[in-house]
Every structure is written in structure tokens, then in C-alpha cells.
C-alpha positions as a Markdown table, in Angstrom:
| # | Residue | x | y | z |
|---|---|---|---|---|
| 1 | Met | 43.5 | -266.0 | 68.9 |
| 2 | Glu | 47.3 | -266.8 | 68.9 |
| 3 | Ser | 50.2 | -264.4 | 68.4 |
| 4 | Asp | 51.8 | -265.0 | 65.0 |
| 5 | Trp | 55.3 | -263.7 | 64.2 |
| 6 | Ser | 55.5 | -265.6 | 60.9 |
| 7 | Gly | 54.6 | -262.6 | 58.8 |
| 8 | Leu | 57.3 | -260.4 | 60.3 |
| 9 | Thr | 60.6 | -259.7 | 58.5 |
| 10 | Ala | 63.7 | -260.8 | 60.3 |
| 11 | Val | 64.8 | -257.2 | 60.7 |
| 12 | Ser | 61.7 | -256.0 | 62.4 |
| 13 | Arg | 61.3 | -259.0 | 64.6 |
| 14 | Asn | 65.0 | -259.0 | 65.7 |
| 15 | Phe | 65.0 | -255.2 | 66.1 |
| 16 | Ser | 62.0 | -254.9 | 68.4 |
| 17 | Thr | 63.0 | -257.9 | 70.4 |
| 18 | Ser | 66.6 | -256.7 | 70.7 |
| 19 | Ile | 65.4 | -253.4 | 72.3 |
| 20 | Val | 63.4 | -255.3 | 74.9 |
| 21 | Gln | 66.2 | -257.7 | 75.6 |
| 22 | Thr | 68.8 | -254.9 | 76.0 |
| 23 | Leu | 66.6 | -253.0 | 78.4 |
| 24 | Arg | 65.9 | -256.1 | 80.4 |
| 25 | Gln | 69.6 | -257.0 | 80.6 |
| 26 | Arg | 70.1 | -253.6 | 82.2 |
| 27 | Gly | 67.5 | -254.4 | 84.9 |
| 28 | Phe | 64.4 | -252.7 | 83.4 |
| 29 | Gln | 61.0 | -254.0 | 82.5 |
| 30 | Ala | 60.2 | -253.8 | 78.8 |
| 31 | Tyr | 57.4 | -254.9 | 76.5 |
| 32 | Leu | 55.9 | -254.3 | 73.1 |
| 33 | Val | 52.8 | -252.2 | 73.5 |
| 34 | Gly | 49.9 | -250.7 | 71.6 |
| 35 | Gly | 48.9 | -251.3 | 68.0 |
| 36 | Cys | 51.7 | -253.7 | 67.2 |
| 37 | Val | 50.4 | -256.1 | 69.9 |
| 38 | Arg | 46.9 | -255.8 | 68.6 |
| 39 | Asp | 48.0 | -256.5 | 65.0 |
| 40 | Leu | 50.2 | -259.4 | 66.1 |
| 41 | Leu | 47.3 | -261.0 | 67.9 |
| 42 | Leu | 45.2 | -260.5 | 64.8 |
| 43 | Gly | 47.9 | -262.2 | 62.6 |
| 44 | Arg | 48.7 | -258.9 | 60.8 |
| 45 | Glu | 52.1 | -257.5 | 60.2 |
| 46 | Pro | 52.4 | -254.3 | 62.2 |
| 47 | Lys | 53.4 | -251.1 | 60.4 |
| 48 | Asp | 55.6 | -250.0 | 63.3 |
| 49 | Tyr | 56.5 | -251.1 | 66.8 |
| 50 | Asp | 56.3 | -249.4 | 70.2 |
| 51 | Val | 58.1 | -250.4 | 73.4 |
| 52 | Ala | 57.1 | -249.5 | 76.9 |
| 53 | Thr | 59.6 | -249.7 | 79.6 |
| 54 | Ser | 60.3 | -248.7 | 83.3 |
| 55 | Ala | 63.6 | -247.0 | 82.1 |
| 56 | Thr | 63.5 | -243.2 | 82.1 |
| 57 | Pro | 64.2 | -241.3 | 78.9 |
| 58 | Glu | 67.7 | -240.5 | 80.2 |
| 59 | Gln | 68.4 | -244.1 | 80.9 |
| 60 | Val | 67.1 | -245.2 | 77.5 |
| 61 | Met | 69.4 | -242.6 | 75.8 |
| 62 | Glu | 72.3 | -243.8 | 77.8 |
| 63 | Ile | 71.7 | -247.4 | 76.8 |
| 64 | Phe | 71.1 | -246.5 | 73.1 |
| 65 | Pro | 73.4 | -243.5 | 72.3 |
| 66 | Glu | 72.0 | -243.2 | 68.7 |
| 67 | Thr | 68.6 | -242.0 | 69.8 |
| 68 | Tyr | 66.2 | -239.1 | 69.1 |
| 69 | Ala | 64.5 | -237.5 | 72.1 |
| 70 | Val | 61.3 | -236.6 | 70.1 |
| 71 | Gly | 59.2 | -236.3 | 73.2 |
| 72 | Ala | 61.5 | -236.8 | 76.2 |
| 73 | Gln | 59.3 | -234.6 | 78.4 |
| 74 | Phe | 56.6 | -237.1 | 77.8 |
| 75 | Gly | 58.9 | -240.1 | 78.2 |
| 76 | Val | 59.3 | -240.8 | 74.4 |
| 77 | Val | 62.5 | -241.6 | 72.7 |
| 78 | Leu | 63.1 | -242.9 | 69.1 |
| 79 | Val | 65.7 | -245.7 | 68.8 |
| 80 | Pro | 66.8 | -246.2 | 65.2 |
| 81 | Glu | 67.4 | -249.8 | 64.1 |
| 82 | Ser | 71.1 | -249.1 | 63.3 |
| 83 | Ala | 71.6 | -248.6 | 67.1 |
| 84 | Val | 70.8 | -252.2 | 67.9 |
| 85 | Ala | 71.2 | -254.0 | 64.6 |
| 86 | Val | 71.6 | -257.7 | 65.5 |
| 87 | Asn | 74.3 | -258.3 | 62.8 |
| 88 | Ala | 76.1 | -256.5 | 60.1 |
| 89 | Ser | 73.9 | -257.9 | 57.3 |
| 90 | Leu | 70.8 | -256.3 | 58.9 |
| 91 | Glu | 72.3 | -252.9 | 59.7 |
| 92 | Ser | 72.2 | -251.4 | 56.2 |
| 93 | Ala | 68.5 | -252.4 | 55.8 |
| 94 | Ala | 67.7 | -251.0 | 59.2 |
| 95 | Lys | 69.0 | -247.5 | 59.1 |
| 96 | Ser | 65.8 | -245.8 | 58.0 |
| 97 | Arg | 63.5 | -247.4 | 60.6 |
| 98 | Ala | 63.0 | -246.6 | 64.3 |
| 99 | Val | 61.0 | -247.8 | 67.3 |
| 100 | Glu | 59.3 | -245.5 | 69.8 |
| 101 | Val | 60.4 | -246.3 | 73.3 |
| 102 | Ala | 58.2 | -244.8 | 76.0 |
| 103 | Thr | 58.6 | -244.8 | 79.8 |
| 104 | Phe | 55.8 | -246.1 | 81.9 |
| 105 | Arg | 53.9 | -243.1 | 83.0 |
| 106 | Ser | 50.6 | -241.6 | 84.3 |
| 107 | Asp | 49.3 | -238.4 | 82.8 |
| 108 | Leu | 48.0 | -235.5 | 84.9 |
| 109 | Gly | 45.6 | -233.0 | 83.2 |
| 110 | Tyr | 45.1 | -232.2 | 79.5 |
| 111 | Ser | 44.4 | -228.5 | 79.3 |
| 112 | Asp | 45.0 | -228.4 | 75.5 |
| 113 | Gly | 43.0 | -231.5 | 74.8 |
| 114 | Arg | 46.0 | -233.2 | 73.3 |
| 115 | His | 49.1 | -233.2 | 75.6 |
| 116 | Pro | 49.3 | -234.0 | 79.3 |
| 117 | Asp | 50.0 | -231.0 | 81.5 |
| 118 | Glu | 52.3 | -233.1 | 83.5 |
| 119 | Val | 53.6 | -236.7 | 83.3 |
| 120 | Arg | 54.7 | -238.8 | 86.2 |
| 121 | Phe | 57.0 | -241.7 | 85.4 |
| 122 | Ser | 56.2 | -245.0 | 86.9 |
| 123 | Ser | 57.6 | -248.5 | 87.3 |
| 124 | Asp | 54.2 | -250.1 | 87.1 |
| 125 | Pro | 52.9 | -251.1 | 83.6 |
| 126 | Arg | 49.3 | -251.0 | 84.9 |
| 127 | Glu | 49.6 | -247.3 | 85.4 |
| 128 | Asp | 50.9 | -246.8 | 81.9 |
| 129 | Val | 48.2 | -248.9 | 80.3 |
| 130 | Ala | 45.4 | -247.1 | 82.2 |
| 131 | Arg | 46.1 | -243.8 | 80.5 |
| 132 | Arg | 46.0 | -245.2 | 76.9 |
| 133 | Asp | 43.1 | -244.9 | 74.5 |
| 134 | Phe | 41.3 | -248.2 | 73.7 |
| 135 | Thr | 41.4 | -251.6 | 75.3 |
| 136 | Ile | 42.5 | -253.2 | 72.0 |
| 137 | Asn | 45.5 | -250.9 | 72.0 |
| 138 | Gly | 46.3 | -251.4 | 75.7 |
| 139 | Met | 47.9 | -254.8 | 75.8 |
| 140 | Leu | 51.6 | -255.6 | 76.5 |
| 141 | Leu | 53.5 | -258.4 | 74.8 |
| 142 | Asp | 56.6 | -260.1 | 75.9 |
| 143 | Pro | 58.2 | -260.8 | 72.5 |
| 144 | Ile | 60.6 | -263.5 | 73.9 |
| 145 | Ser | 58.0 | -265.7 | 75.7 |
| 146 | Gly | 55.0 | -264.6 | 73.7 |
| 147 | Asp | 53.0 | -263.9 | 76.9 |
| 148 | Val | 50.4 | -261.1 | 76.8 |
| 149 | Leu | 49.8 | -258.8 | 79.7 |
| 150 | Asp | 46.2 | -257.6 | 79.5 |
| 151 | Phe | 45.1 | -255.4 | 82.4 |
| 152 | Val | 42.2 | -253.8 | 80.5 |
| 153 | Gly | 40.3 | -256.6 | 78.8 |
| 154 | Gly | 41.7 | -255.8 | 75.4 |
| 155 | Arg | 42.0 | -259.5 | 74.3 |
| 156 | Lys | 38.3 | -260.1 | 75.1 |
| 157 | Asp | 37.3 | -257.0 | 73.1 |
| 158 | Leu | 39.6 | -258.0 | 70.3 |
| 159 | Glu | 37.9 | -261.4 | 70.1 |
| 160 | Ala | 34.4 | -259.8 | 70.4 |
| 161 | Gly | 35.2 | -257.1 | 67.8 |
| 162 | Ile | 34.6 | -254.1 | 70.0 |
| 163 | Val | 36.3 | -250.7 | 70.2 |
| 164 | Arg | 36.0 | -249.5 | 73.9 |
| 165 | Thr | 37.9 | -246.8 | 75.7 |
| 166 | Ile | 40.0 | -247.7 | 78.7 |
| 167 | Gly | 38.1 | -246.4 | 81.7 |
| 168 | Asp | 35.7 | -243.5 | 81.4 |
| 169 | Pro | 35.1 | -242.6 | 77.7 |
| 170 | Glu | 34.3 | -239.0 | 78.4 |
| 171 | Arg | 37.6 | -238.6 | 80.3 |
| 172 | Arg | 39.6 | -240.4 | 77.5 |
| 173 | Phe | 38.1 | -238.2 | 74.8 |
| 174 | Ala | 38.5 | -235.0 | 76.9 |
| 175 | Glu | 42.2 | -235.8 | 77.2 |
| 176 | Asp | 42.6 | -236.0 | 73.4 |
| 177 | Lys | 39.7 | -235.2 | 71.2 |
| 178 | Leu | 41.2 | -236.9 | 68.2 |
| 179 | Arg | 40.6 | -240.2 | 69.9 |
| 180 | Met | 37.0 | -239.9 | 68.7 |
| 181 | Leu | 38.1 | -240.0 | 65.1 |
| 182 | Arg | 40.5 | -242.9 | 65.9 |
| 183 | Ala | 37.6 | -244.9 | 67.4 |
| 184 | Val | 35.8 | -244.5 | 64.1 |
| 185 | Arg | 38.9 | -245.5 | 62.1 |
| 186 | Phe | 39.6 | -248.6 | 64.1 |
| 187 | Ala | 36.0 | -249.7 | 64.0 |
| 188 | Ala | 35.9 | -249.2 | 60.2 |
| 189 | Arg | 39.3 | -250.8 | 59.6 |
| 190 | Phe | 38.6 | -254.0 | 61.6 |
| 191 | Gly | 34.8 | -254.2 | 61.1 |
| 192 | Tyr | 34.2 | -253.7 | 64.8 |
| 193 | Ala | 31.4 | -252.2 | 66.8 |
| 194 | Ile | 31.9 | -249.2 | 69.0 |
| 195 | Glu | 30.9 | -250.0 | 72.6 |
| 196 | Pro | 27.7 | -248.2 | 73.4 |
| 197 | Ala | 29.1 | -246.0 | 76.3 |
| 198 | Thr | 32.0 | -245.1 | 74.1 |
| 199 | Phe | 29.8 | -244.2 | 71.2 |
| 200 | Ala | 27.5 | -242.2 | 73.4 |
| 201 | Ala | 30.4 | -240.1 | 74.6 |
| 202 | Met | 31.4 | -239.4 | 71.0 |
| 203 | Gln | 27.9 | -238.2 | 70.3 |
| 204 | Lys | 28.0 | -236.0 | 73.4 |
| 205 | Leu | 31.4 | -234.5 | 72.9 |
| 206 | Gly | 31.5 | -234.5 | 69.0 |
| 207 | Glu | 31.6 | -230.7 | 68.6 |
| 208 | Gln | 34.9 | -230.6 | 70.6 |
| 209 | Ile | 36.7 | -232.2 | 67.7 |
| 210 | Glu | 36.7 | -228.7 | 66.2 |
| 211 | Val | 39.5 | -227.6 | 68.6 |
| 212 | Val | 41.9 | -230.3 | 67.1 |
| 213 | Ser | 44.4 | -229.0 | 64.6 |
| 214 | Arg | 43.2 | -229.4 | 61.0 |
| 215 | Glu | 46.4 | -231.2 | 60.1 |
| 216 | Arg | 45.7 | -233.9 | 62.7 |
| 217 | Val | 42.1 | -234.2 | 61.5 |
| 218 | Arg | 43.3 | -234.4 | 57.9 |
| 219 | Asp | 45.6 | -237.2 | 58.6 |
| 220 | Glu | 43.0 | -239.2 | 60.5 |
| 221 | Leu | 40.4 | -238.7 | 57.7 |
| 222 | Thr | 43.0 | -239.7 | 55.1 |
| 223 | Arg | 43.7 | -242.9 | 56.9 |
| 224 | Met | 39.9 | -243.7 | 56.9 |
| 225 | Leu | 39.7 | -242.9 | 53.2 |
| 226 | Thr | 42.7 | -245.0 | 52.1 |
| 227 | Glu | 42.5 | -248.1 | 54.4 |
| 228 | Gly | 39.9 | -249.8 | 52.3 |
| 229 | Gln | 36.8 | -249.2 | 54.6 |
| 230 | Ala | 36.0 | -245.6 | 53.8 |
| 231 | Arg | 32.2 | -246.2 | 53.3 |
| 232 | Arg | 31.8 | -247.7 | 56.8 |
| 233 | Ala | 34.1 | -245.0 | 58.3 |
| 234 | Phe | 31.9 | -242.2 | 56.9 |
| 235 | Leu | 28.7 | -243.9 | 58.0 |
| 236 | Leu | 30.1 | -244.0 | 61.5 |
| 237 | Leu | 31.2 | -240.4 | 61.3 |
| 238 | Asp | 27.7 | -239.5 | 60.3 |
| 239 | Glu | 26.0 | -241.6 | 63.0 |
| 240 | Ser | 28.3 | -240.3 | 65.7 |
| 241 | Gly | 27.6 | -236.7 | 64.7 |
| 242 | Leu | 31.3 | -236.1 | 64.0 |
| 243 | Leu | 30.9 | -235.6 | 60.3 |
| 244 | Arg | 29.1 | -232.3 | 60.5 |
| 245 | His | 31.9 | -230.9 | 62.6 |
| 246 | Val | 34.9 | -232.2 | 60.6 |
| 247 | Leu | 33.4 | -232.0 | 57.0 |
| 248 | Pro | 30.1 | -230.1 | 57.0 |
| 249 | Glu | 30.2 | -230.0 | 53.2 |
| 250 | Ile | 29.9 | -233.8 | 53.1 |
| 251 | Ser | 27.2 | -233.9 | 55.7 |
| 252 | Ala | 25.3 | -231.4 | 53.6 |
| 253 | Met | 25.0 | -234.1 | 50.9 |
| 254 | Lys | 22.5 | -236.1 | 52.9 |
| 255 | Gly | 19.0 | -235.9 | 51.5 |
| 256 | Val | 20.0 | -234.1 | 48.4 |
| 257 | Glu | 18.0 | -236.0 | 45.7 |
| 258 | Gln | 19.4 | -236.8 | 42.3 |
| 259 | Pro | 17.6 | -237.7 | 39.0 |
| 260 | Ala | 16.7 | -241.3 | 39.2 |
| 261 | Glu | 17.5 | -242.0 | 35.5 |
| 262 | Phe | 21.2 | -241.2 | 36.2 |
| 263 | His | 21.4 | -242.1 | 39.9 |
| 264 | Pro | 19.1 | -244.9 | 40.9 |
| 265 | Glu | 21.1 | -245.5 | 44.0 |
| 266 | Gly | 19.8 | -242.5 | 45.9 |
| 267 | Asp | 20.9 | -239.1 | 47.2 |
| 268 | Val | 24.3 | -237.4 | 46.8 |
| 269 | Phe | 25.5 | -238.8 | 50.2 |
| 270 | Val | 24.5 | -242.4 | 49.3 |
| 271 | His | 26.2 | -242.1 | 45.9 |
| 272 | Thr | 29.4 | -240.7 | 47.4 |
| 273 | Leu | 29.7 | -243.4 | 50.0 |
| 274 | Leu | 29.1 | -246.1 | 47.3 |
| 275 | Leu | 31.8 | -244.5 | 45.2 |
| 276 | Leu | 34.2 | -244.7 | 48.1 |
| 277 | Glu | 33.4 | -248.4 | 48.4 |
| 278 | Asn | 34.5 | -248.9 | 44.8 |
| 279 | Leu | 37.9 | -247.2 | 45.0 |
| 280 | Pro | 40.9 | -249.4 | 44.4 |
| 281 | Trp | 43.0 | -250.5 | 47.4 |
| 282 | Pro | 45.5 | -249.4 | 48.3 |
| 283 | Cys | 44.2 | -246.0 | 47.3 |
| 284 | Pro | 46.3 | -242.9 | 46.7 |
| 285 | Leu | 45.6 | -240.0 | 49.0 |
| 286 | Thr | 44.6 | -237.6 | 46.1 |
| 287 | Leu | 42.3 | -240.1 | 44.5 |
| 288 | Ala | 40.5 | -240.8 | 47.8 |
| 289 | Trp | 40.0 | -237.1 | 48.5 |
| 290 | Gly | 39.1 | -236.3 | 44.9 |
| 291 | Ala | 36.4 | -239.1 | 45.1 |
| 292 | Leu | 35.0 | -237.8 | 48.4 |
| 293 | Leu | 34.8 | -234.2 | 47.0 |
| 294 | His | 33.8 | -234.9 | 43.4 |
| 295 | Asp | 30.2 | -233.9 | 44.0 |
| 296 | Val | 30.7 | -231.5 | 46.8 |
| 297 | Gly | 29.2 | -228.7 | 44.6 |
| 298 | Lys | 25.8 | -230.5 | 44.2 |
| 299 | Pro | 24.1 | -229.4 | 47.4 |
| 300 | Pro | 24.5 | -225.7 | 46.8 |
| 301 | Thr | 23.5 | -226.0 | 43.2 |
| 302 | Phe | 20.5 | -228.3 | 43.6 |
| 303 | Arg | 17.5 | -227.1 | 41.5 |
| 304 | Met | 14.2 | -228.7 | 40.7 |
| 305 | Ala | 13.7 | -227.8 | 37.1 |
| 306 | Pro | 10.5 | -228.5 | 35.1 |
| 307 | Asp | 12.0 | -231.5 | 33.4 |
| 308 | Arg | 14.2 | -232.9 | 36.2 |
| 309 | Ile | 16.5 | -232.2 | 39.1 |
| 310 | Arg | 19.5 | -230.2 | 38.0 |
| 311 | Phe | 22.9 | -229.2 | 39.4 |
| 312 | Asp | 23.9 | -226.4 | 37.0 |
| 313 | Gly | 27.5 | -225.4 | 37.5 |
| 314 | His | 28.1 | -227.9 | 40.2 |
| 315 | Val | 31.6 | -228.7 | 38.9 |
| 316 | Glu | 32.8 | -225.1 | 39.0 |
| 317 | Val | 31.2 | -224.6 | 42.4 |
| 318 | Gly | 32.7 | -227.9 | 43.6 |
| 319 | Val | 36.2 | -226.9 | 42.6 |
| 320 | Lys | 36.0 | -223.7 | 44.6 |
| 321 | Met | 34.6 | -225.6 | 47.6 |
| 322 | Ala | 37.2 | -228.3 | 47.3 |
| 323 | Glu | 40.0 | -225.8 | 47.2 |
| 324 | Glu | 38.7 | -224.2 | 50.4 |
| 325 | Ile | 38.6 | -227.6 | 52.1 |
| 326 | Cys | 42.1 | -228.6 | 50.9 |
| 327 | Arg | 43.6 | -225.3 | 52.0 |
| 328 | Gly | 41.9 | -225.5 | 55.3 |
| 329 | Leu | 43.2 | -229.0 | 55.9 |
| 330 | Arg | 46.7 | -227.9 | 54.9 |
| 331 | Phe | 47.2 | -230.2 | 51.9 |
| 332 | Ser | 50.4 | -229.6 | 49.9 |
| 333 | Asn | 50.1 | -227.5 | 46.7 |
| 334 | Asp | 50.7 | -230.6 | 44.6 |
| 335 | Glu | 48.1 | -232.7 | 46.5 |
| 336 | Thr | 45.6 | -229.8 | 46.2 |
| 337 | Glu | 46.2 | -229.4 | 42.5 |
| 338 | Gln | 45.5 | -233.1 | 41.8 |
| 339 | Ile | 42.5 | -233.2 | 44.0 |
| 340 | Leu | 41.0 | -230.2 | 42.3 |
| 341 | Ala | 41.8 | -231.6 | 38.9 |
| 342 | Leu | 39.9 | -234.8 | 39.8 |
| 343 | Val | 36.8 | -232.7 | 40.8 |
| 344 | Asp | 37.2 | -230.5 | 37.8 |
| 345 | Asn | 37.4 | -233.2 | 35.2 |
| 346 | His | 35.1 | -236.0 | 36.5 |
| 347 | Met | 32.2 | -235.0 | 34.2 |
| 348 | Arg | 34.3 | -234.9 | 31.0 |
| 349 | Phe | 34.2 | -238.7 | 30.7 |
| 350 | Gly | 30.6 | -238.3 | 29.6 |
| 351 | His | 31.8 | -236.7 | 26.4 |
| 352 | Ala | 34.8 | -239.0 | 25.8 |
| 353 | Thr | 33.3 | -241.1 | 23.1 |
| 354 | Arg | 32.3 | -237.9 | 21.1 |
| 355 | Met | 35.6 | -236.0 | 21.6 |
| 356 | Lys | 37.7 | -235.0 | 18.6 |
| 357 | Glu | 40.9 | -237.0 | 18.2 |
| 358 | Ser | 43.0 | -234.1 | 19.4 |
| 359 | Thr | 40.8 | -233.4 | 22.4 |
| 360 | Leu | 40.7 | -237.1 | 23.4 |
| 361 | Lys | 44.5 | -237.4 | 23.3 |
| 362 | Lys | 45.0 | -234.3 | 25.4 |
| 363 | Phe | 42.4 | -235.7 | 27.8 |
| 364 | Leu | 44.2 | -239.0 | 28.1 |
| 365 | Arg | 47.6 | -237.5 | 28.7 |
| 366 | Met | 46.5 | -235.4 | 31.7 |
| 367 | Pro | 48.9 | -235.7 | 34.7 |
| 368 | Gly | 47.8 | -238.5 | 37.0 |
| 369 | Phe | 45.2 | -239.8 | 34.4 |
| 370 | Asp | 45.2 | -243.2 | 36.1 |
| 371 | Glu | 43.5 | -241.6 | 39.1 |
| 372 | His | 41.0 | -239.8 | 36.8 |
| 373 | Leu | 40.1 | -243.1 | 35.2 |
| 374 | Ala | 39.8 | -244.9 | 38.6 |
| 375 | Leu | 37.5 | -242.2 | 39.8 |
| 376 | His | 35.3 | -242.5 | 36.7 |
| 377 | Arg | 35.1 | -246.3 | 37.1 |
| 378 | Ala | 34.1 | -246.0 | 40.8 |
| 379 | Asp | 31.6 | -243.1 | 39.9 |
| 380 | Ser | 30.0 | -245.4 | 37.3 |
| 381 | Leu | 29.8 | -248.4 | 39.6 |
| 382 | Ala | 28.1 | -246.2 | 42.2 |
| 383 | Ser | 25.4 | -245.0 | 39.9 |
| 384 | His | 24.3 | -246.5 | 36.5 |
| 385 | Arg | 27.0 | -249.3 | 36.6 |
| 386 | Asn | 27.6 | -248.8 | 32.9 |
| 387 | Leu | 31.3 | -249.2 | 32.2 |
| 388 | Ser | 31.2 | -248.7 | 28.4 |
| 389 | Thr | 33.1 | -245.4 | 28.5 |
| 390 | Tyr | 35.7 | -246.8 | 30.9 |
| 391 | Glu | 36.2 | -249.7 | 28.5 |
| 392 | Phe | 36.4 | -247.3 | 25.5 |
| 393 | Ile | 39.1 | -245.3 | 27.3 |
| 394 | Gln | 41.1 | -248.4 | 28.2 |
| 395 | Gln | 41.0 | -249.5 | 24.6 |
| 396 | Lys | 42.1 | -246.1 | 23.3 |
| 397 | Arg | 45.0 | -246.0 | 25.7 |
| 398 | Ser | 46.2 | -249.4 | 24.5 |
| 399 | Glu | 45.8 | -248.5 | 20.9 |
| 400 | Ile | 47.5 | -245.1 | 20.8 |
| 401 | Pro | 51.3 | -245.1 | 20.9 |
| 402 | Val | 53.1 | -242.7 | 23.2 |
| 403 | Glu | 54.6 | -240.8 | 20.2 |
| 404 | Lys | 51.1 | -240.3 | 18.8 |
| 405 | Met | 49.7 | -239.2 | 22.2 |
| 406 | Arg | 52.4 | -236.6 | 22.7 |
| 407 | Pro | 54.2 | -236.0 | 19.4 |
| 408 | Ala | 57.3 | -233.9 | 19.1 |
| 409 | Pro | 56.4 | -230.3 | 18.0 |
| 410 | Leu | 56.6 | -229.7 | 14.2 |
| 411 | Val | 56.7 | -225.9 | 14.7 |
| 412 | Thr | 58.4 | -223.8 | 17.4 |
| 413 | Gly | 58.2 | -220.3 | 18.7 |
| 414 | Glu | 61.4 | -219.5 | 16.8 |
| 415 | Asp | 59.7 | -220.6 | 13.6 |
| 416 | Leu | 56.9 | -218.2 | 14.2 |
| 417 | Ile | 59.3 | -215.3 | 14.8 |
| 418 | Val | 61.0 | -216.1 | 11.5 |
| 419 | Gln | 57.7 | -215.9 | 9.8 |
| 420 | Gly | 57.2 | -212.5 | 11.2 |
| 421 | His | 54.9 | -213.2 | 14.2 |
| 422 | Val | 55.4 | -211.1 | 17.4 |
| 423 | Pro | 55.7 | -213.1 | 20.6 |
| 424 | Gly | 52.5 | -212.9 | 22.7 |
| 425 | Pro | 49.2 | -214.7 | 23.4 |
| 426 | Lys | 48.8 | -215.4 | 19.6 |
| 427 | Phe | 51.7 | -217.8 | 19.8 |
| 428 | Arg | 49.8 | -220.2 | 22.0 |
| 429 | Glu | 46.8 | -220.2 | 19.7 |
| 430 | Ile | 49.0 | -220.9 | 16.6 |
| 431 | Leu | 51.1 | -223.6 | 18.3 |
| 432 | Gly | 47.9 | -225.2 | 19.7 |
| 433 | Ala | 46.3 | -225.3 | 16.3 |
| 434 | Val | 49.4 | -227.0 | 14.9 |
| 435 | Glu | 49.4 | -229.6 | 17.7 |
| 436 | Asp | 45.7 | -230.3 | 17.2 |
| 437 | Ala | 46.3 | -230.9 | 13.5 |
| 438 | Gln | 49.2 | -233.2 | 14.5 |
| 439 | Leu | 47.1 | -235.1 | 17.0 |
| 440 | Glu | 44.4 | -235.6 | 14.4 |
| 441 | Gly | 46.8 | -236.8 | 11.8 |
| 442 | Arg | 46.4 | -233.9 | 9.4 |
| 443 | Leu | 50.0 | -232.8 | 9.8 |
| 444 | Thr | 52.9 | -235.2 | 9.9 |
| 445 | Ala | 55.8 | -233.2 | 8.4 |
| 446 | Arg | 57.6 | -230.0 | 9.4 |
| 447 | Glu | 57.3 | -228.3 | 6.0 |
| 448 | Ala | 53.6 | -229.0 | 5.8 |
| 449 | Ala | 53.2 | -227.6 | 9.3 |
| 450 | Leu | 55.0 | -224.3 | 8.4 |
| 451 | Glu | 52.9 | -224.0 | 5.3 |
| 452 | Phe | 49.8 | -224.6 | 7.5 |
| 453 | Val | 50.8 | -221.6 | 9.7 |
| 454 | Arg | 51.5 | -219.3 | 6.7 |
| 455 | Arg | 48.1 | -220.1 | 5.3 |
| 456 | Glu | 46.0 | -220.1 | 8.4 |
| 457 | Phe | 47.8 | -217.4 | 10.4 |
| 458 | Pro | 49.4 | -214.9 | 8.0 |
| 459 | Ala | 51.8 | -212.6 | 9.8 |
């Protein structure tokens, strides 16, 4: 497994290397560290770069004046690319990016299960690596020579496809409970196995994930859902016991049977995970969460009727449950609105081929409809695998021009007032009726529309 810089942009390569070079010219040790080293060894382009150094935060800030002390008490400083741009042509492209530069350190105590109570700066990279999370994230790289410093067996685990904590797994997870979710994410993303002792510690300490802030949990789950291996991630969450602590509503789907004629694949949990496997990649956050939660209302509405299994009202119940989950995870209002819309409308596709022309056009022009359609496609592939409705919708979208999908109004509120109508709830009904007639092609001219209002809605 050789390091490969070929996929890196000139800006990123020169930037990260320049920081290391500059620190070394000042007499300090400096290496690339963490996930970027892992990705480089895997031949992947890192999303970001971290540098570990023997220089203290104060010394880093003295060397690079344009810095941000985002966590100086923990030895962390952000250096923007503009501070070390290697030439004028790169500087403008580099301004929005930054590298995290962290001082070698050892951590003492984690009372809050996230931050060290005290840090002790060090000149020994071995000490710094020893306090990190997983062996595959604990390697150091000299970007100039290409040499890898591996004090924890990370390269061996990378080649074997294993996620293993550095040192005692219970201690690593006690220091930061979120690491349990990170272990799942890395194993799912790379298709790796979680080392048995590491996995056993996750099973033992799983309930402690509940002390982690919901925002951090949300972000980790979102990465699992959008990185292309969501099904494997949620299987690992379930097997480790973490799922019932982070999303008990999804865990409740296990064993909830479905009518075989509509869902030959199995229970609600099996269906949901198969659906996740069929999502597009890259996947928008809202689509991923809408897919995960689309059937969240089924477990509480399960009913064995005389004719078959039923989930009466599961959409309405699901919307309420999804809203509670989204609010609890601190999603933005816009994100929550779209996730709830996906849950609320996923069953409407079953009626699409029988919709009136006006209803269909309004359906197709819903905000974020591409996500609704992607969810329907994945939902179909995860059950009956019949894509006829999906193909019908695609055809309609290609056939109907924009001006026919959303025509300019033929009648306005001012026109209704002129006809003697009093502003109020009735306005919406009248204007809606006119728009429906437009969408169905029954009204195409303003005068005909005004006459339609006078006839159907006399003042």
C-alpha cells in the first residue's frame, strides 16, 4: 500500500507541505497526522489536512500570524491557506481553506466524556499518537520524504481492514463516547471489520452514548447516511446495541411484519435498510433522513386486520414522530421541513397515475421534488421493485413545459374585489379553483377565467 499524492490538487499539496516545511525550518518537528494520512495511504484524496507538531500554540501563532486559536487550550490552531500560500496564483484560491495544526500532547482525564480535563504538551510524537482514537487514524506522514511513522500498528490494520482503538478500548471510549459512533462510521465507509475487543467495549458502554450532545450524534449519523454505506452502518449500529440508544424509533422497526404482497423483502427494519442501500450517492442530508424516517410511524400503528396486516394512519403518526426526532437532533427549520415533507408525501406516489391533471401538476412542482422522486424509486426497489410509477412520473416531467406546470395567474385577488368579493378564506378557494381549471386546460384566457368566477362563485 503506497502513498499516492497524484489525486491531490496543487493548492492542497503545497499548502499542507508548506506548513510542515515552515515549522521544521524553525526547528520544530512536524508531520501530517490522522485521517488525511489514512486516506493518502488508501489512494484517496483527503477532505482536509491536519498537522501535528512539537511547536506550542503560541509558537505556531507567532510563525503564522494569520491564524485562529480555535482550541489553543488543547493545543489546536487553524492556519488559513492564505497565510502560507506558496505563490500569488494560489493565494486567491486558498483563502477559504485552513489546516488544523495541533501541538503534540498527552491528555489527562475526561470528566465530561469529550474534552480532556488537562493537556500536557510534549515533544514526543509517540505520546501524541497514544491518545488518539483508532490505529488507522494514528499514523504520521512526512509529506516531503513520504515516510510513514507508525507507532500503533495502523498500517497493518489498514491493510487487514480492521478498526481498532489505540490502547484499551474502554478507556478510549470513556474519553469520548462519540468514538463509538465513529468506529461504526469508519467500518461502514471502508468495509472494515471492528476488532473484537473494540466491538465488545462498544456493546458494554453503548448506553453512555446518551450523554453526548444530540448535535454531535446528528452529525455522525448524517455522515453514515450520506457516505454511501448507510445500510452497513445501521446494521453495525444495531449489532453493537448503539441503535436503541441513539434512535430507538428505528430500532423499534425490527420484527414489525409487513404484508408480503407489498413487501416480500421482510419487516420494516429490513425494508428501511434496503431502501438506504438504494439511495443515490452523493446523497443530500434531507433525502437520507427522509428515507430513514419514511416508515417510522409503522411500528406504533401495526395492526393485524382480518384481511391483512395494516398500518392505518402511519404517515400522519410518522410525520409527528419525525418532527420530534428532527427537533431533538437540532436540525434547522428548512431541513426539518423537507424531511417531514418527504415522510408526509411518500405514499402519494401510489395514486400518481390516477391523479387529476391539476393534482398531478401540483404534486410534480412540490419544492425539492427530485428528492421525493428519489425516495420513491429507492422505496420501490426495496420492496416490489416495480418502477412503472417512477417511469410514469419521469415521462410526465419531460412532457409538461414549465409554463404549463406553473402557469401565470389568470385572476388575482384584486379582480375578485372588483367583482364584489370580500377578502378572506373564500379567496383561496376561488383562486384555487381557477388555477385547477388552468392546469387542466379548461381555462386559457383571462376573460374566460373572470366569467368562470362570476358563474361559479357569484358575489
